[in-house]
C-alpha positions as CSV (number, residue, x, y, z in Angstrom):
1,M,-7.5,12.2,40.8
2,W,-6.6,10.9,37.7
3,A,-10.0,9.3,37.1
4,G,-11.4,12.8,36.6
5,M,-9.5,14.3,34.4
6,T,-10.8,15.0,31.2
7,I,-7.9,15.6,27.8
8,G,-8.6,19.3,26.7
9,K,-7.9,20.5,23.0
10,D,-5.4,21.5,23.4
11,D,-4.2,18.0,24.9
12,K,-6.1,16.5,21.8
13,A,-4.5,19.0,19.2
14,L,-1.1,18.6,20.5
15,R,-1.2,14.6,20.1
16,R,-2.7,14.8,16.9
17,E,-0.1,16.6,15.5
18,L,2.6,14.4,17.2
19,A,1.3,11.5,15.3
20,R,1.3,13.1,12.1
21,R,5.1,14.3,12.5
22,L,5.9,10.9,13.2
23,I,3.7,9.7,10.5
24,A,6.7,12.2,8.1
25,V,9.1,11.0,9.8
26,Q,8.1,7.4,9.2
27,E,7.7,8.3,5.5
28,E,11.1,10.3,4.7
29,Q,12.4,6.9,6.4
30,R,10.8,4.6,4.1
31,L,12.0,7.6,1.2
32,R,15.3,7.0,1.8
33,L,15.5,3.1,2.4
34,S,13.3,2.8,-1.0
35,R,16.1,5.0,-2.9
36,E,19.2,3.2,-1.1
37,L,17.9,-0.4,-2.0
38,H,16.6,0.6,-5.5
39,D,20.0,3.0,-5.9
40,D,22.6,0.8,-4.6
41,L,21.6,-2.5,-3.8
42,G,19.4,-2.6,-6.9
43,Q,22.3,-1.2,-9.1
44,M,24.7,-3.2,-8.1
45,L,22.5,-6.7,-8.6
46,A,22.4,-5.6,-11.7
47,S,25.8,-5.8,-12.8
48,I,26.4,-9.2,-11.1
49,A,23.8,-10.4,-13.4
50,L,25.1,-9.3,-16.2
51,E,28.3,-10.2,-15.2
52,L,26.8,-13.7,-15.1
53,H,24.8,-14.0,-18.1
54,N,28.1,-12.9,-20.1
55,V,30.3,-15.6,-18.6
56,R,31.2,-18.9,-19.8
57,A,32.6,-21.9,-17.6
58,G,33.5,-24.4,-20.4
59,S,31.9,-27.0,-18.9
60,R,28.5,-28.1,-19.0
61,E,28.1,-28.6,-15.1
62,L,29.9,-25.2,-14.5
63,D,27.4,-23.4,-17.1
64,D,24.4,-25.2,-15.5
65,R,25.1,-23.7,-11.7
66,L,26.6,-20.8,-13.8
67,A,22.8,-20.4,-15.4
68,R,21.2,-21.2,-11.9
69,A,23.1,-18.4,-10.4
70,T,21.7,-16.1,-12.3
71,V,18.2,-16.9,-12.1
72,L,18.9,-16.6,-8.2
73,V,20.4,-12.9,-8.7
74,D,17.3,-12.0,-11.3
75,Q,14.7,-12.9,-8.3
76,L,16.4,-11.1,-5.8
77,S,16.6,-8.4,-8.2
78,A,12.7,-8.2,-8.4
79,K,12.4,-9.3,-4.7
80,V,14.4,-5.8,-3.9
81,H,12.8,-4.3,-6.6
82,D,9.4,-5.1,-5.0
83,A,9.9,-3.7,-1.9
84,A,11.7,-1.0,-3.2
85,W,8.1,0.1,-4.4
86,S,5.9,-1.1,-1.5
87,L,8.2,0.9,0.4
88,R,7.9,4.4,-1.7
89,P,6.7,3.5,-4.9
90,A,8.1,6.1,-7.7
91,D,5.0,6.4,-9.0
92,L,3.7,8.2,-6.4
93,D,5.6,11.0,-6.9
94,R,6.3,10.8,-10.8
95,L,2.9,9.9,-12.0
96,G,1.1,10.7,-9.2
97,L,-1.5,9.0,-7.3
98,R,-4.1,7.5,-9.7
99,A,-1.0,5.7,-11.5
100,S,0.2,4.2,-8.4
101,V,-3.4,2.9,-6.9
102,E,-4.0,1.4,-10.3
103,D,-0.6,-0.2,-10.3
104,L,-1.6,-1.7,-6.5
105,A,-4.7,-3.0,-7.6
106,T,-4.2,-4.3,-11.1
107,M,-0.8,-6.0,-10.3
108,L,-2.9,-7.3,-7.1
109,C,-5.5,-9.2,-9.4
110,A,-2.7,-10.3,-11.9
111,Q,-1.0,-12.0,-9.3
112,L,-4.7,-13.6,-7.9
113,G,-5.8,-14.2,-11.4
114,I,-8.5,-12.4,-10.9
115,S,-11.0,-10.1,-12.8
116,C,-10.0,-5.9,-11.4
117,D,-12.7,-3.1,-12.5
118,V,-10.7,-0.4,-11.6
119,D,-12.2,4.0,-11.7
120,L,-10.0,6.0,-10.4
121,E,-10.6,9.1,-12.8
122,A,-11.3,11.3,-9.5
123,L,-7.7,10.4,-7.9
124,S,-6.6,13.1,-10.7
125,S,-7.9,15.8,-8.6
126,P,-5.7,18.0,-7.1
127,L,-5.1,17.2,-3.5
128,S,-2.5,17.3,-0.9
129,R,0.4,15.5,-0.7
130,E,-0.5,14.5,3.0
131,I,-3.9,13.6,1.5
132,A,-2.5,11.5,-1.6
133,L,-0.2,9.6,0.8
134,T,-3.2,8.7,3.4
135,L,-5.3,7.6,0.6
136,Y,-2.3,5.4,-1.0
137,R,-1.3,3.8,2.0
138,I,-5.4,2.9,3.0
139,A,-5.2,1.4,-0.6
140,Q,-2.0,-0.8,-0.4
141,E,-3.7,-1.3,3.1
142,A,-6.9,-2.6,2.2
143,L,-5.5,-4.3,-0.6
144,T,-2.5,-6.5,0.5
145,N,-5.9,-7.7,3.2
146,V,-7.5,-8.6,0.5
147,G,-4.7,-10.7,-0.9
148,K,-4.1,-12.1,2.4
149,H,-7.6,-13.0,3.6
150,A,-10.5,-12.1,1.1
151,Q,-10.0,-15.2,-1.4
152,P,-12.1,-13.3,-3.6
153,S,-12.9,-13.8,-7.4
154,R,-13.4,-9.9,-8.1
155,V,-11.8,-7.2,-6.9
156,S,-13.3,-3.1,-7.0
157,V,-11.1,-0.3,-6.4
158,T,-13.1,3.6,-7.6
159,A,-12.7,7.0,-6.1
160,H,-15.4,9.6,-6.4
161,I,-16.1,13.1,-5.3
162,H,-19.1,14.1,-3.5
163,D,-19.9,17.5,-2.5
164,D,-16.2,18.3,-1.0
165,R,-15.3,14.9,0.1
166,M,-13.5,12.1,-2.1
167,R,-14.0,8.7,-1.4
168,L,-12.3,5.8,-2.7
169,T,-13.5,2.4,-2.2
170,I,-12.2,-1.2,-2.1
171,E,-14.8,-3.8,-2.6
172,D,-14.0,-7.9,-2.7
173,D,-16.6,-10.6,-3.3
174,G,-14.5,-12.5,-0.9
175,R,-14.7,-14.6,2.3
176,G,-15.3,-11.2,4.5
177,F,-15.4,-11.4,8.5
178,D,-17.3,-10.9,11.3
179,G,-17.4,-6.9,11.4
180,G,-18.8,-6.8,15.2
181,A,-15.8,-9.5,16.2
182,E,-12.4,-8.2,17.9
183,P,-10.1,-8.1,15.2
184,G,-8.1,-10.4,14.7
185,P,-4.2,-10.9,13.6
186,G,-5.5,-10.1,10.0
187,H,-7.2,-7.2,11.3
188,L,-5.2,-5.5,12.9
189,G,-4.1,-3.2,9.9
190,L,-8.1,-1.9,10.5
191,A,-7.1,0.6,13.4
192,G,-3.9,1.7,11.7
193,M,-6.1,2.9,8.5
194,R,-8.9,5.1,10.9
195,E,-6.5,6.7,12.7
196,R,-4.7,7.6,9.7
197,L,-7.3,9.1,8.5
198,A,-8.5,10.7,11.2
199,L,-5.3,12.5,11.4
200,V,-6.5,14.7,8.1
201,G,-10.2,14.6,9.0
202,G,-11.1,11.6,7.1
203,E,-12.9,8.6,7.7
204,L,-12.7,4.6,7.4
205,T,-16.3,2.9,7.0
206,I,-16.2,-1.0,6.7
207,E,-19.5,-3.1,5.4
208,T,-18.5,-7.0,6.4
209,A,-19.8,-10.3,6.6
210,M,-19.0,-13.5,6.6
211,T,-18.8,-14.7,2.5
212,K,-20.4,-11.9,1.7
213,G,-17.0,-10.2,1.0
214,T,-15.5,-6.8,2.6
215,T,-16.3,-3.4,1.0
216,V,-13.8,-0.2,2.4
217,Y,-14.7,3.2,2.2
218,A,-11.9,5.8,2.6
219,D,-13.7,9.4,2.7
220,V,-11.3,12.9,2.7
221,P,-11.7,16.1,2.8
222,L,-10.8,18.1,-0.8
223,A,-10.4,21.1,1.4
224,G,-8.8,22.3,4.6
């Protein structure tokens, strides 16, 4: 009985709408948590650091301990800032998609100590909030994978408009992987990227091979 059943168009549309609502809820939660980390915890840590900077214990040993505590608080503040930024970067709402993706790319390349080619002028074009957020998350996931697994010497992040579609391209010259094999632990995010793009009428394409680097293409419609 069940084997012969097919999923109708209405069912598919319902599932897609439910998936879109789930993503919207997740993004709202990310935004709330990001604000709490930045505004509440971040401000408290900043106040503690200021107090520690101004305290002098009067002995060399205690002064050294206070100095170490200050360094630890500063490091924790930086981690809180990074966590808040990764959850929901302020630039995405304040400065826009282009600046946010540029920040992702330049930050990764600075951490890896490699060259970075960036051409994202096309991301200045008007995009719906949903598509802009989708492209940001694709760039974030793809660049995170590069940093964790690729071991590249160069990364390129570009965006171009072809007809009525936007293409975001993330390319590296690193280790690559077997694109025909079952996804391993390091590549499970690819399925999520593909599903997320499909919800906005987009498409994900991967070109890769062992030792030949990886190129990720994310295509989304500009209208509709």
